[in-house]
N, C-alpha and C positions, 0 to 999 in steps of 0.2 A: 503494500499500500505506500502511496504517497505521504511524505510528513505532513504536508497541509491537512490533509483527509483524517490523519491520525489525530492531529490537533484538534480538528473540528468536531470529532467524534467523542474525543475525552472532554472537551469542554462542554457538549451537549449532555452527556450522560454522567459525567463525574463519578465514575467507578472507584471503589476502594482499591481494586486489585487489577493490573494489567500484565497480560502474558503475550509475549512476542514469540513467533517460531518462524523458522525458513524467511528471512534469517532472524535469529534470536538477539542480535544486535546489527545494527545497520552501520554502514560505513560512518565513522565519526561518531558513533554511538548516538547520534541525533533522535532516534525513536526512543532511547532510555531517558535522555535529556528533557524530551516534551512531556513523557509519562510522569515523570517525578514531579512535574507541575502540577499535575492533576489528580496522581494516585498515591495511596499509602504504599503500596507494595509492588513493586516490578518484579517479574519473571520473566525468564528467558530459557527457551527449549534450545538444546545444542546435541549435535551429533558427534562432536569430535573434542578433543583436548584443546586445540587451537580455539574453537569456538568457546569453549568454556573459559578460557584463559580471556578472551576479549569480553565475555559478560561479566568477569570478575573485575576487569579492568573499568568497565562501564559502570559498575556499582549496582548491579541488580542485587535483589535482595533474596531470589531463590533461583537457583540453576536446576532445570530438567534436563536429566540425561537420557536421550532416546537413543537407542541401538539402531543399527541399520537392518535388524529384523521387525522393526516396528513400524514399516511402511516408509521409509526414506524421507520424502518431503524434499527432493533435491540433494539429498546426500551422496556424496561420491565415496564408494568404497575404500578408495585409498585414504581419506579423511577419517572414516568412521571406524567402529567396532560393535561388537554386540553389547547389549544393553548392561549385562552385570560387569564386565572388566570396564567398560565406560563409566559406569555409576562407581565403581571402585576407584579409579583414577582420579576422578573429579573430586572425590571425598577427600582423597588424600591430599591433593593440589590445596583444595579449601582449607582443609587442616594445618598443611605447612605455612599457608598464608596467615594462620592468626584468626579466619573468619570461622564463625560458628557453623557447623555444616547441618 
């Protein structure tokens, strides 16, 4: 979705929670920045460690790890992995960063 459309929808409906997927974090994390202006909790669904790192850097509150067997949503096999190993790797990464998992 376009960033102006995201902003318009959030302004109109004023949700408490916003979840982004495919991509979880847009270039420059602009989607997360917009969501922060309107919502209490921002979540990002990721399909790789690289995407999880982007989500952490963007400051999302919750990271949802989706493995390649969960339907894809544009995930490339070389970037993703199965859900359990991905979730474990994301949890380890978050714990090492000192953020609650």
